[in-house]
KEKE-3310 file (N, C-alpha, C; in steps of 0.2 Angstrom, whole numbers, plus 5000, padded with zeros to 4 digits):
npx = (5130:5121:5125:5134:5137:5152:5158:5170:5175:5160:5146:5146:5156:5168:5166:5178:5186:5193:5184:5182:5177:5169:5163:5155:5152:5148:5147:5160:5171:5161:5151:5148:5139:5143:5134:5133:5124:5118:5108:5107:5104:5093:5087:5092:5099:5114:5125:5136:5143:5151:5159:5163:5173:5171:5183:5191:5186:5174:5174:5175:5185:5187:5199:5208:5203:5203:5192:5182:5182:5169:5160:5158:5171:5187:5199:5211:5203:5200:5191:5183:5169:5164:5171:5168:5155:5141:5130:5112:5105:5110:5125:5124:5129:5136:5132:5135:5125:5119:5129:5127:5119:5122:5127:5118:5124:5120:5123:5124:5124:5123:5117:5128:5134:5126:5116:5101:5109:5107:5097:5095:5107:5113:5113:5117:5118:5126:5133:5139:5148:5150:5154:5164:5161:5158:5164:5161:5148:5147:5136:5141:5137:5144:5148:5150:5152:5147:5146:5151:5158:5169:5174:5186:5185:5186:5195:5206:5218:5217:5225:5220:5210:5203:5191:5187:5176:5172:5166:5152:5143:5133:5135:5146:5149:5155:5169:5176:5170:5175:5189:5189:5187:5200:5207:5208:5203:5190:5184:5170:5167:5155:5153:5145:5128:5121:5111:5111:5121:5129:5119:5123:5138:5147:5160:5173:5177:5192:5192:5181:5185:5196:5190:5186:5198:5202:5192:5194:5207:5205:5197:5195:5199:5207:5223:5236:5250:5246:5235:5228:5223:5212:5208:5197:5196:5189:5190:5203:5210:5205:5211:5225:5226:5223:5234:5243:5240:5235:5238:5245:5243:5248:5249:5244:5234:5230:5217:5217:5216:5215:5229:5228:5216:5200:5185:5177:5181:5194:5195:5205:5206:5212:5215:5212:5211:5210:5200:5205:5207:5194:5191:5177:5174:5183:5177:5174:5163:5156:5151:5140:5134:5141:5150:5168:5179:5192:5201:5198:5203:5214:5232:5240:5253:5259:5254:5257:5260:5249:5238:5231:5237:5239:5249:5258:5271:5272:5268:5270:5267:5267:5265:5255:5251:5238:5235:5225:5229:5221:5212:5199:5194:5202:5219:5227:5239:5248:5248:5252:5265:5271:5270:5277:5290:5292:5292:5303:5314:5315:5321:5314:5307:5295:5285:5276:5271:5258:5254:5242:5239:5226:5216:5203:5195:5187:5193:5189:5187:5192:5183:5172:5161:5167:5165:5164:5158:5150:5140:5145:5153:5151:5145:5134:5130:5131:5147:5164:5173:5183:5194:5196:5190:5197:5210:5207:5201:5212:5220:5212:5213:5227:5230:5222:5228:5240:5237:5232:5244:5252:5246:5247:5261:5265:5256:5256:5265:5282)
npy = (4434:4422:4405:4398:4388:4387:4384:4378:4373:4384:4380:4369:4355:4344:4326:4319:4328:4338:4345:4360:4363:4373:4381:4395:4408:4401:4399:4403:4389:4380:4365:4354:4344:4338:4333:4324:4320:4310:4305:4291:4286:4277:4282:4277:4281:4288:4291:4301:4306:4318:4323:4339:4353:4370:4384:4397:4408:4405:4399:4385:4375:4362:4358:4361:4358:4344:4330:4324:4309:4297:4299:4295:4295:4300:4313:4323:4325:4332:4328:4319:4318:4315:4303:4294:4291:4280:4267:4268:4256:4240:4234:4240:4248:4263:4268:4276:4279:4288:4300:4312:4320:4327:4321:4326:4333:4335:4345:4347:4357:4353:4355:4351:4335:4325:4309:4306:4320:4338:4352:4359:4370:4375:4374:4367:4364:4355:4352:4337:4333:4324:4327:4339:4356:4357:4345:4331:4319:4305:4293:4277:4266:4256:4246:4231:4236:4242:4256:4271:4286:4298:4315:4327:4345:4355:4356:4349:4335:4320:4310:4293:4282:4266:4260:4247:4238:4227:4210:4212:4216:4226:4244:4255:4272:4281:4282:4284:4296:4304:4303:4309:4323:4326:4327:4316:4306:4295:4279:4271:4255:4242:4225:4214:4209:4220:4230:4223:4215:4199:4190:4181:4176:4163:4162:4174:4185:4192:4199:4207:4217:4221:4228:4239:4245:4249:4257:4268:4272:4276:4288:4305:4313:4307:4304:4296:4285:4274:4266:4268:4256:4254:4244:4235:4222:4208:4216:4221:4209:4206:4217:4215:4203:4209:4217:4207:4201:4210:4223:4240:4244:4254:4257:4249:4249:4240:4236:4227:4216:4199:4188:4178:4168:4169:4161:4163:4157:4164:4170:4171:4173:4158:4153:4148:4152:4143:4143:4146:4133:4131:4128:4125:4120:4126:4137:4149:4152:4165:4170:4178:4173:4176:4174:4170:4170:4169:4159:4151:4149:4139:4140:4149:4150:4139:4128:4114:4114:4123:4131:4143:4155:4172:4176:4187:4191:4193:4206:4222:4234:4247:4242:4244:4239:4239:4236:4229:4225:4218:4212:4201:4194:4192:4186:4198:4205:4196:4189:4200:4202:4190:4189:4200:4196:4186:4193:4201:4191:4189:4199:4211:4227:4234:4237:4241:4241:4247:4246:4243:4244:4237:4238:4233:4223:4232:4247:4262:4279:4294:4297:4289:4279:4266:4249:4235:4223:4213:4208:4192:4190:4178:4168:4175:4178:4186:4192:4193:4207:4215:4227:4242:4256:4269:4267:4263:4275:4283:4275:4277:4291:4292:4283:4287:4300:4294:4285:4293:4301:4290:4287:4299:4300:4289:4289:4301:4309:4307)
npz = (5698:5688:5687:5673:5658:5649:5633:5622:5606:5604:5600:5591:5587:5580:5581:5585:5590:5604:5617:5626:5642:5654:5669:5675:5687:5699:5717:5729:5730:5729:5728:5715:5703:5688:5673:5658:5644:5631:5617:5607:5589:5590:5601:5613:5629:5634:5647:5658:5674:5685:5700:5706:5713:5714:5711:5722:5716:5711:5699:5687:5678:5668:5662:5672:5684:5694:5694:5708:5718:5716:5705:5688:5684:5690:5695:5684:5670:5656:5646:5651:5653:5641:5636:5646:5645:5647:5642:5647:5645:5647:5639:5627:5612:5606:5590:5575:5562:5553:5546:5543:5551:5567:5584:5598:5612:5629:5643:5660:5675:5692:5708:5722:5729:5730:5730:5722:5713:5717:5714:5697:5690:5679:5661:5645:5627:5614:5598:5591:5578:5562:5550:5543:5537:5520:5517:5506:5504:5495:5489:5483:5469:5460:5447:5455:5468:5484:5493:5502:5497:5504:5502:5505:5507:5493:5477:5475:5473:5484:5496:5496:5505:5509:5519:5530:5538:5552:5555:5555:5546:5534:5532:5538:5542:5550:5554:5541:5537:5547:5544:5532:5535:5539:5528:5519:5505:5507:5507:5513:5514:5511:5513:5515:5519:5515:5505:5489:5492:5497:5510:5519:5517:5511:5507:5504:5491:5484:5473:5473:5482:5475:5465:5471:5475:5462:5458:5466:5462:5450:5452:5449:5460:5468:5474:5467:5467:5473:5486:5503:5516:5529:5541:5552:5564:5556:5545:5545:5543:5530:5524:5525:5518:5505:5503:5502:5490:5480:5468:5470:5483:5496:5509:5525:5538:5552:5563:5577:5569:5563:5557:5550:5540:5545:5550:5538:5522:5511:5494:5479:5462:5457:5469:5486:5502:5517:5532:5549:5560:5573:5590:5597:5610:5618:5622:5635:5649:5657:5674:5672:5661:5649:5635:5633:5621:5618:5617:5607:5593:5584:5586:5574:5572:5577:5572:5563:5545:5543:5533:5533:5537:5531:5517:5521:5519:5506:5504:5498:5504:5517:5534:5548:5563:5575:5591:5604:5620:5629:5621:5618:5607:5596:5597:5596:5599:5601:5588:5580:5584:5581:5567:5563:5568:5559:5547:5549:5550:5537:5532:5531:5534:5534:5544:5559:5576:5586:5602:5615:5632:5643:5633:5623:5610:5602:5594:5592:5584:5593:5609:5607:5617:5628:5624:5631:5631:5619:5605:5599:5583:5576:5585:5589:5602:5618:5621:5628:5624:5629:5637:5647:5655:5657:5651:5638:5633:5633:5623:5612:5609:5607:5597:5585:5579:5576:5566:5556:5553:5549:5537:5530:5529:5520:5509:5503:5490:5489)
capx = (5128:5119:5130:5133:5142:5156:5161:5174:5170:5154:5140:5147:5163:5168:5166:5184:5189:5192:5179:5184:5171:5170:5157:5157:5146:5147:5149:5167:5172:5154:5152:5143:5139:5142:5132:5133:5119:5117:5104:5109:5099:5087:5084:5095:5102:5121:5126:5141:5143:5157:5159:5168:5172:5173:5188:5189:5183:5168:5175:5177:5188:5188:5206:5212:5201:5201:5185:5183:5179:5162:5157:5160:5178:5190:5206:5211:5201:5195:5186:5180:5162:5163:5174:5165:5148:5139:5123:5108:5103:5117:5129:5122:5135:5135:5134:5132:5123:5118:5134:5125:5117:5126:5124:5117:5126:5117:5127:5120:5127:5118:5119:5130:5137:5121:5113:5103:5111:5102:5093:5098:5110:5114:5113:5119:5118:5132:5132:5145:5147:5154:5156:5166:5158:5162:5166:5155:5147:5144:5135:5144:5135:5148:5149:5147:5154:5142:5150:5150:5164:5169:5179:5187:5183:5190:5195:5212:5218:5219:5227:5214:5209:5197:5189:5184:5174:5173:5161:5146:5138:5131:5139:5148:5152:5158:5177:5177:5168:5180:5195:5189:5188:5207:5211:5208:5197:5189:5178:5168:5165:5152:5155:5140:5122:5120:5108:5111:5127:5127:5117:5127:5143:5151:5167:5174:5182:5196:5190:5176:5189:5201:5186:5185:5204:5202:5187:5198:5213:5202:5194:5200:5201:5211:5230:5239:5249:5243:5230:5229:5218:5211:5203:5196:5194:5189:5192:5210:5212:5204:5216:5231:5226:5223:5241:5247:5238:5233:5243:5243:5241:5254:5249:5239:5233:5225:5215:5215:5214:5219:5234:5226:5209:5195:5177:5175:5187:5196:5197:5207:5207:5211:5217:5207:5214:5205:5199:5209:5203:5192:5188:5171:5174:5187:5174:5173:5156:5157:5146:5134:5132:5144:5156:5175:5181:5199:5206:5195:5206:5221:5238:5242:5260:5261:5250:5261:5256:5244:5237:5227:5241:5240:5256:5260:5278:5272:5265:5275:5264:5269:5260:5254:5247:5236:5233:5223:5232:5215:5207:5197:5191:5208:5225:5230:5246:5253:5248:5256:5272:5274:5270:5283:5296:5293:5295:5310:5318:5316:5325:5309:5307:5290:5280:5277:5266:5256:5251:5239:5237:5219:5212:5200:5194:5185:5196:5186:5190:5192:5177:5167:5161:5170:5161:5168:5154:5146:5138:5150:5151:5150:5140:5128:5128:5135:5154:5169:5177:5189:5195:5195:5187:5202:5215:5204:5200:5219:5222:5209:5216:5234:5230:5219:5232:5245:5234:5232:5251:5255:5244:5250:5268:5266:5251:5258:5271:5289)
capy = (4432:4415:4400:4396:4384:4390:4378:4380:4377:4385:4377:4363:4352:4337:4321:4317:4334:4339:4351:4363:4364:4377:4384:4401:4411:4397:4401:4400:4382:4377:4358:4353:4338:4339:4327:4324:4315:4309:4299:4288:4287:4273:4285:4275:4286:4287:4297:4301:4312:4319:4328:4345:4359:4377:4388:4402:4413:4402:4396:4378:4374:4355:4357:4363:4355:4337:4327:4321:4303:4296:4299:4291:4295:4305:4315:4328:4322:4337:4325:4313:4318:4312:4296:4290:4290:4273:4266:4266:4249:4236:4231:4244:4251:4269:4268:4282:4277:4294:4304:4319:4323:4327:4319:4332:4332:4339:4346:4350:4358:4351:4357:4346:4329:4319:4304:4310:4327:4343:4356:4361:4377:4378:4368:4369:4359:4355:4347:4333:4332:4319:4330:4346:4360:4357:4338:4328:4312:4302:4286:4273:4260:4256:4239:4227:4240:4246:4260:4278:4290:4305:4319:4333:4351:4358:4352:4345:4327:4319:4303:4289:4276:4262:4259:4241:4236:4220:4205:4214:4217:4233:4249:4260:4277:4286:4282:4286:4303:4308:4304:4314:4329:4327:4327:4309:4304:4289:4275:4266:4249:4237:4218:4209:4211:4227:4230:4217:4210:4193:4191:4176:4174:4157:4164:4181:4185:4198:4203:4213:4222:4224:4233:4245:4248:4251:4263:4274:4274:4280:4294:4311:4317:4302:4305:4289:4279:4268:4269:4265:4252:4254:4238:4234:4215:4205:4221:4221:4203:4207:4222:4212:4199:4213:4219:4202:4198:4215:4228:4247:4245:4257:4257:4246:4250:4234:4237:4221:4211:4192:4188:4171:4169:4166:4160:4163:4156:4170:4167:4176:4169:4151:4151:4148:4151:4140:4146:4143:4128:4133:4123:4128:4117:4130:4144:4149:4155:4169:4169:4182:4169:4179:4170:4172:4166:4171:4154:4145:4147:4135:4145:4149:4149:4133:4122:4111:4113:4127:4134:4148:4161:4176:4177:4194:4193:4196:4213:4228:4240:4248:4239:4247:4235:4243:4230:4230:4220:4215:4209:4194:4191:4190:4187:4203:4207:4190:4188:4205:4201:4184:4190:4205:4192:4182:4198:4203:4186:4189:4205:4216:4232:4238:4236:4244:4239:4251:4241:4247:4240:4239:4240:4227:4222:4238:4253:4267:4285:4296:4299:4284:4275:4259:4243:4229:4216:4214:4202:4189:4190:4171:4164:4179:4178:4191:4189:4198:4210:4217:4234:4245:4263:4275:4265:4263:4282:4285:4272:4280:4297:4291:4279:4291:4304:4290:4282:4299:4302:4285:4287:4305:4299:4285:4290:4308:4308:4308)
capz = (5691:5688:5684:5666:5655:5643:5629:5616:5602:5608:5598:5587:5586:5577:5586:5587:5593:5611:5619:5632:5646:5660:5672:5678:5691:5705:5723:5731:5732:5728:5726:5710:5699:5680:5670:5651:5642:5623:5615:5600:5584:5592:5607:5619:5633:5637:5652:5663:5679:5689:5705:5706:5717:5711:5714:5726:5712:5708:5692:5687:5672:5668:5660:5677:5690:5694:5696:5714:5718:5717:5699:5682:5684:5695:5692:5679:5664:5653:5641:5654:5653:5635:5635:5651:5643:5647:5640:5652:5643:5647:5633:5621:5608:5602:5583:5571:5555:5548:5548:5540:5557:5573:5590:5602:5619:5634:5649:5666:5682:5697:5715:5727:5727:5733:5725:5716:5714:5718:5708:5691:5691:5672:5656:5638:5622:5610:5593:5590:5571:5559:5544:5542:5532:5513:5515:5502:5505:5489:5488:5477:5467:5454:5446:5461:5474:5488:5497:5502:5497:5508:5499:5508:5504:5488:5471:5475:5474:5491:5498:5496:5509:5509:5526:5529:5545:5555:5553:5558:5541:5533:5530:5543:5539:5555:5554:5535:5537:5551:5541:5527:5539:5540:5522:5516:5501:5511:5504:5517:5510:5514:5509:5515:5523:5513:5499:5486:5493:5500:5517:5523:5512:5512:5505:5502:5485:5484:5467:5475:5485:5470:5461:5475:5474:5455:5458:5470:5458:5444:5454:5448:5466:5473:5472:5466:5463:5478:5491:5510:5519:5536:5542:5559:5565:5550:5539:5545:5540:5523:5521:5525:5512:5499:5502:5500:5483:5475:5467:5471:5490:5498:5517:5528:5546:5554:5570:5580:5564:5562:5552:5547:5538:5551:5549:5531:5517:5507:5488:5474:5456:5458:5476:5491:5509:5521:5538:5554:5564:5580:5595:5601:5617:5622:5624:5643:5650:5664:5679:5669:5655:5644:5632:5632:5615:5616:5616:5603:5587:5584:5585:5567:5571:5580:5569:5557:5539:5543:5527:5534:5537:5525:5515:5522:5517:5499:5504:5498:5508:5524:5538:5555:5567:5581:5595:5611:5624:5632:5616:5619:5601:5592:5601:5591:5601:5599:5581:5576:5586:5578:5560:5562:5568:5552:5542:5551:5548:5530:5531:5529:5539:5532:5549:5565:5580:5592:5607:5620:5638:5645:5627:5620:5603:5598:5595:5588:5585:5600:5612:5607:5623:5629:5622:5633:5630:5613:5602:5595:5576:5574:5589:5590:5609:5621:5622:5631:5619:5632:5638:5653:5653:5656:5647:5632:5631:5631:5617:5606:5608:5605:5590:5580:5575:5573:5560:5551:5552:5545:5530:5527:5527:5515:5504:5499:5486:5493)
cpx = (5126:5125:5128:5138:5145:5159:5165:5177:5163:5148:5141:5154:5162:5169:5173:5189:5188:5187:5181:5177:5173:5163:5159:5151:5144:5149:5157:5167:5165:5155:5146:5144:5138:5139:5131:5128:5119:5113:5106:5103:5093:5084:5087:5099:5109:5122:5133:5141:5149:5156:5165:5167:5175:5179:5186:5185:5176:5168:5177:5179:5190:5196:5211:5210:5200:5194:5187:5180:5172:5157:5159:5167:5181:5197:5205:5209:5197:5190:5182:5173:5160:5165:5171:5158:5146:5132:5118:5106:5110:5119:5127:5128:5132:5137:5131:5131:5122:5123:5132:5121:5121:5123:5123:5119:5123:5122:5123:5125:5122:5121:5122:5132:5132:5119:5106:5105:5105:5099:5098:5101:5111:5114:5115:5119:5124:5131:5139:5145:5152:5157:5158:5162:5162:5164:5160:5155:5143:5143:5138:5140:5138:5150:5146:5148:5148:5146:5148:5157:5164:5175:5180:5185:5188:5191:5202:5212:5220:5221:5221:5215:5203:5196:5185:5182:5174:5167:5155:5140:5136:5136:5140:5152:5156:5165:5179:5176:5173:5187:5195:5189:5196:5211:5212:5202:5196:5183:5176:5165:5161:5154:5150:5134:5121:5117:5108:5117:5125:5125:5122:5132:5146:5158:5167:5179:5185:5195:5186:5180:5194:5197:5186:5192:5204:5198:5191:5203:5211:5199:5198:5202:5205:5218:5233:5246:5246:5238:5231:5223:5218:5206:5203:5193:5194:5191:5199:5213:5211:5210:5223:5232:5226:5230:5245:5246:5237:5239:5241:5241:5248:5255:5243:5239:5228:5224:5213:5212:5218:5224:5233:5219:5205:5188:5175:5181:5188:5198:5200:5209:5206:5213:5212:5211:5209:5205:5203:5204:5201:5190:5183:5171:5178:5183:5173:5166:5157:5151:5139:5132:5135:5150:5163:5178:5188:5203:5204:5199:5213:5226:5241:5249:5263:5259:5254:5257:5250:5243:5233:5230:5240:5247:5258:5267:5278:5270:5271:5273:5268:5264:5260:5249:5245:5232:5231:5226:5227:5210:5206:5193:5197:5214:5229:5237:5250:5253:5253:5263:5275:5275:5276:5289:5297:5295:5302:5315:5319:5319:5320:5309:5300:5284:5281:5270:5264:5252:5248:5236:5229:5214:5210:5200:5192:5190:5193:5189:5189:5185:5171:5167:5164:5164:5164:5165:5150:5143:5144:5148:5149:5144:5134:5125:5133:5142:5159:5173:5184:5189:5193:5194:5193:5207:5213:5203:5207:5221:5219:5212:5223:5234:5228:5224:5238:5243:5235:5240:5254:5253:5247:5257:5269:5261:5253:5265:5277:5291)
cpy = (4424:4411:4399:4392:4387:4384:4381:4374:4378:4381:4370:4361:4346:4332:4319:4322:4335:4345:4353:4365:4368:4379:4390:4404:4406:4401:4399:4393:4378:4370:4357:4346:4340:4333:4328:4318:4315:4304:4297:4289:4282:4276:4282:4280:4284:4293:4296:4307:4312:4324:4333:4349:4365:4380:4393:4408:4411:4400:4389:4377:4366:4353:4358:4360:4348:4335:4324:4314:4302:4297:4294:4290:4300:4307:4320:4325:4327:4334:4319:4312:4315:4305:4292:4289:4283:4273:4265:4258:4245:4234:4235:4248:4257:4268:4274:4280:4283:4300:4311:4323:4322:4323:4325:4330:4337:4339:4350:4351:4357:4353:4351:4340:4323:4314:4303:4317:4332:4346:4358:4369:4380:4372:4371:4363:4360:4350:4344:4330:4327:4322:4338:4350:4359:4350:4335:4321:4310:4295:4283:4267:4259:4249:4235:4231:4243:4250:4267:4281:4297:4309:4325:4339:4353:4353:4349:4338:4326:4311:4299:4283:4272:4259:4252:4238:4229:4216:4206:4215:4224:4238:4254:4265:4282:4287:4286:4294:4307:4309:4309:4321:4331:4326:4321:4308:4296:4285:4270:4261:4244:4230:4213:4212:4218:4227:4224:4213:4204:4194:4187:4173:4167:4157:4171:4181:4192:4202:4208:4219:4226:4229:4239:4249:4252:4258:4269:4276:4278:4286:4300:4315:4313:4302:4298:4290:4273:4271:4265:4261:4253:4249:4237:4226:4211:4209:4221:4215:4203:4212:4219:4207:4203:4215:4214:4200:4203:4220:4235:4248:4247:4256:4253:4247:4245:4235:4230:4216:4204:4193:4181:4172:4165:4166:4159:4162:4163:4167:4173:4172:4162:4148:4152:4147:4149:4144:4142:4139:4132:4128:4126:4126:4121:4136:4143:4153:4159:4168:4173:4179:4173:4175:4174:4167:4167:4165:4149:4144:4143:4141:4144:4148:4143:4126:4120:4111:4118:4131:4141:4155:4165:4177:4184:4196:4195:4203:4218:4234:4241:4246:4242:4242:4238:4238:4232:4224:4216:4213:4202:4191:4188:4191:4192:4204:4202:4189:4194:4204:4196:4186:4195:4201:4188:4187:4200:4198:4186:4195:4211:4221:4237:4237:4240:4242:4245:4246:4244:4243:4242:4240:4234:4227:4228:4244:4258:4274:4288:4298:4294:4280:4268:4254:4237:4222:4217:4207:4199:4188:4183:4168:4168:4179:4183:4188:4195:4201:4213:4225:4237:4253:4268:4273:4265:4270:4284:4282:4275:4287:4297:4288:4283:4296:4300:4287:4287:4300:4297:4285:4294:4304:4295:4286:4297:4306:4311:4315)
cpz = (5692:5685:5677:5663:5649:5640:5624:5612:5605:5606:5595:5586:5582:5582:5589:5589:5600:5611:5625:5636:5653:5663:5676:5683:5697:5711:5725:5733:5733:5725:5721:5707:5692:5677:5662:5649:5634:5622:5608:5595:5585:5598:5613:5622:5635:5642:5656:5667:5683:5694:5705:5711:5714:5714:5719:5723:5709:5701:5692:5679:5672:5666:5666:5684:5690:5697:5703:5714:5719:5711:5694:5682:5689:5692:5687:5672:5660:5649:5645:5654:5646:5634:5640:5650:5643:5645:5646:5651:5643:5640:5627:5618:5605:5595:5580:5564:5550:5550:5546:5546:5563:5579:5594:5610:5624:5640:5654:5672:5687:5704:5719:5724:5729:5727:5726:5717:5715:5712:5703:5691:5684:5668:5649:5634:5617:5605:5592:5583:5568:5552:5544:5537:5525:5512:5512:5504:5499:5489:5482:5476:5460:5453:5452:5468:5477:5493:5498:5502:5500:5505:5503:5504:5499:5482:5470:5474:5481:5491:5499:5501:5508:5516:5527:5537:5546:5552:5557:5552:5540:5532:5536:5541:5544:5555:5547:5535:5541:5548:5535:5529:5539:5534:5518:5512:5504:5508:5510:5513:5513:5510:5510:5520:5521:5506:5496:5487:5497:5507:5521:5518:5515:5511:5503:5496:5485:5478:5468:5478:5480:5466:5465:5475:5467:5455:5461:5465:5452:5445:5453:5454:5471:5470:5472:5469:5467:5483:5498:5511:5526:5538:5550:5559:5558:5544:5539:5542:5532:5520:5521:5519:5505:5498:5500:5492:5478:5474:5469:5479:5493:5506:5520:5536:5548:5561:5573:5575:5564:5557:5548:5545:5543:5548:5542:5526:5513:5500:5483:5468:5458:5465:5481:5498:5514:5528:5544:5558:5571:5584:5599:5609:5621:5625:5632:5643:5657:5668:5676:5663:5649:5641:5632:5627:5613:5615:5611:5596:5589:5583:5578:5566:5574:5576:5563:5551:5538:5536:5527:5535:5531:5524:5515:5520:5510:5498:5503:5502:5514:5528:5545:5558:5574:5585:5602:5615:5628:5627:5617:5613:5597:5597:5597:5593:5599:5592:5577:5578:5582:5570:5559:5563:5562:5547:5543:5549:5541:5527:5529:5535:5538:5537:5555:5569:5585:5596:5613:5626:5640:5639:5624:5613:5599:5600:5590:5588:5592:5602:5611:5614:5623:5627:5624:5632:5624:5611:5598:5588:5573:5578:5591:5597:5612:5623:5625:5625:5622:5633:5645:5651:5652:5651:5640:5629:5629:5624:5611:5604:5605:5598:5584:5576:5573:5567:5554:5549:5547:5538:5526:5525:5521:5509:5500:5496:5490:5491)
residu = (UNK:UNK:UNK:UNK:UNK:UNK:UNK:UNK:UNK:UNK:UNK:UNK:UNK:UNK:UNK:UNK:UNK:UNK:UNK:UNK:UNK:UNK:UNK:UNK:UNK:UNK:UNK:UNK:UNK:UNK:UNK:UNK:UNK:UNK:UNK:UNK:UNK:UNK:UNK:UNK:UNK:UNK:UNK:UNK:UNK:UNK:UNK:UNK:UNK:UNK:UNK:UNK:UNK:UNK:UNK:UNK:UNK:UNK:UNK:UNK:UNK:UNK:UNK:UNK:UNK:UNK:UNK:UNK:UNK:UNK:UNK:UNK:UNK:UNK:UNK:UNK:UNK:UNK:UNK:UNK:UNK:UNK:UNK:UNK:UNK:UNK:UNK:UNK:UNK:UNK:UNK:UNK:UNK:UNK:UNK:UNK:UNK:UNK:UNK:UNK:UNK:UNK:UNK:UNK:UNK:UNK:UNK:UNK:UNK:UNK:UNK:UNK:UNK:UNK:UNK:UNK:UNK:UNK:UNK:UNK:UNK:UNK:UNK:UNK:UNK:UNK:UNK:UNK:UNK:UNK:UNK:UNK:UNK:UNK:UNK:UNK:UNK:UNK:UNK:UNK:UNK:UNK:UNK:UNK:UNK:UNK:UNK:UNK:UNK:UNK:UNK:UNK:UNK:UNK:UNK:UNK:UNK:UNK:UNK:UNK:UNK:UNK:UNK:UNK:UNK:UNK:UNK:UNK:UNK:UNK:UNK:UNK:UNK:UNK:UNK:UNK:UNK:UNK:UNK:UNK:UNK:UNK:UNK:UNK:UNK:UNK:UNK:UNK:UNK:UNK:UNK:UNK:UNK:UNK:UNK:UNK:UNK:UNK:UNK:UNK:UNK:UNK:UNK:UNK:UNK:UNK:UNK:UNK:UNK:UNK:UNK:UNK:UNK:UNK:UNK:UNK:UNK:UNK:UNK:UNK:UNK:UNK:UNK:UNK:UNK:UNK:UNK:UNK:UNK:UNK:UNK:UNK:UNK:UNK:UNK:UNK:UNK:UNK:UNK:UNK:UNK:UNK:UNK:UNK:UNK:UNK:UNK:UNK:UNK:UNK:UNK:UNK:UNK:UNK:UNK:UNK:UNK:UNK:UNK:UNK:UNK:UNK:UNK:UNK:UNK:UNK:UNK:UNK:UNK:UNK:UNK:UNK:UNK:UNK:UNK:UNK:UNK:UNK:UNK:UNK:UNK:UNK:UNK:UNK:UNK:UNK:UNK:UNK:UNK:UNK:UNK:UNK:UNK:UNK:UNK:UNK:UNK:UNK:UNK:UNK:UNK:UNK:UNK:UNK:UNK:UNK:UNK:UNK:UNK:UNK:UNK:UNK:UNK:UNK:UNK:UNK:UNK:UNK:UNK:UNK:UNK:UNK:UNK:UNK:UNK:UNK:UNK:UNK:UNK:UNK:UNK:UNK:UNK:UNK:UNK:UNK:UNK:UNK:UNK:UNK:UNK:UNK:UNK:UNK:UNK:UNK:UNK:UNK:UNK:UNK:UNK:UNK:UNK:UNK:UNK:UNK:UNK:UNK:UNK:UNK:UNK:UNK:UNK:UNK:UNK:UNK:UNK:UNK:UNK:UNK:UNK:UNK:UNK:UNK:UNK:UNK:UNK:UNK:UNK:UNK:UNK:UNK:UNK:UNK:UNK:UNK:UNK:UNK:UNK:UNK:UNK:UNK:UNK:UNK:UNK:UNK:UNK:UNK:UNK:UNK:UNK:UNK:UNK:UNK:UNK:UNK:UNK:UNK:UNK:UNK:UNK:UNK:UNK:UNK)
# end
């Protein structure tokens, strides 16, 4: 019988779900290379390849067979062909703009372990989707809010989350759509460089974010009395400030978010929090002309009279800090640890930290490729974001269900 690829689920799975990959019909102990390919929405190619040896029965199951050295990864890694995908174009990031269409994954079985590998023995296609059947995507243009709401299937009420991205501008829907698949009414919120929102804001006003909170709480399918915030990078900083100043915030998960205001002042009513002082002369430049900006901000905890720290002690919400120990943009592990010491000293217990070794600034949902070098949001030059391939993939897979469990626990009625 000719070799063939067996996938489970067979034709389509959600992007954050595991995919079981096996090959049947090979010769006993036959050596093969498996290659995965995916093109993003701009046509850029991402690929990963691994070397395997079939069993005595000609079967190859990635859940039981370790990859041999010489490919994109080695060892027993059932999802390695997905998490090890790397762009053909250097420093390119896999971004999903249109969550209504899936990514198409191509899988190939090639003869031998040569460079390049031998002839094609089998191939298969598989769709990696962002929306479960029945999940609704609703564009929101309500007052000044520019956002997209994702509602799980059914007519029930659901715990509500606002998803706030980093200092990249525009509207990112991939994380919100995946959360809706897991039963959360999730609002992906843009806050600049989108439609009629400011292109280059000189300050951020919490009133805009408060409007989004009120929109969610008034929605007939959002379960109150409070909502959750999921913020990444600058979005984590904004989420912590919302918890400090606004009502009805029950739970905040901050992914590598600063605990002080950075780069753009934050305003609410008559109060302005100034930005943390930065020292551009502390920027390091690597041999490849890539910036390392990890040391440029002043230490918010050591600067006397520093006004930039967010008064997180005012927050009544539960706080989850998700931090990468190799973050080169924000000293997120240090900041989370120090802020939790301050909270603890005030008798508070409303915090927890998930800290991941070998993990940089970007922590996406599972199986998004590592993006260790990217454009710095302020200096607009290539900068080290941090992270190591295998450690990062493990962090994604661990953090994602933890985030969901955190929101399920605190947003559902006791």
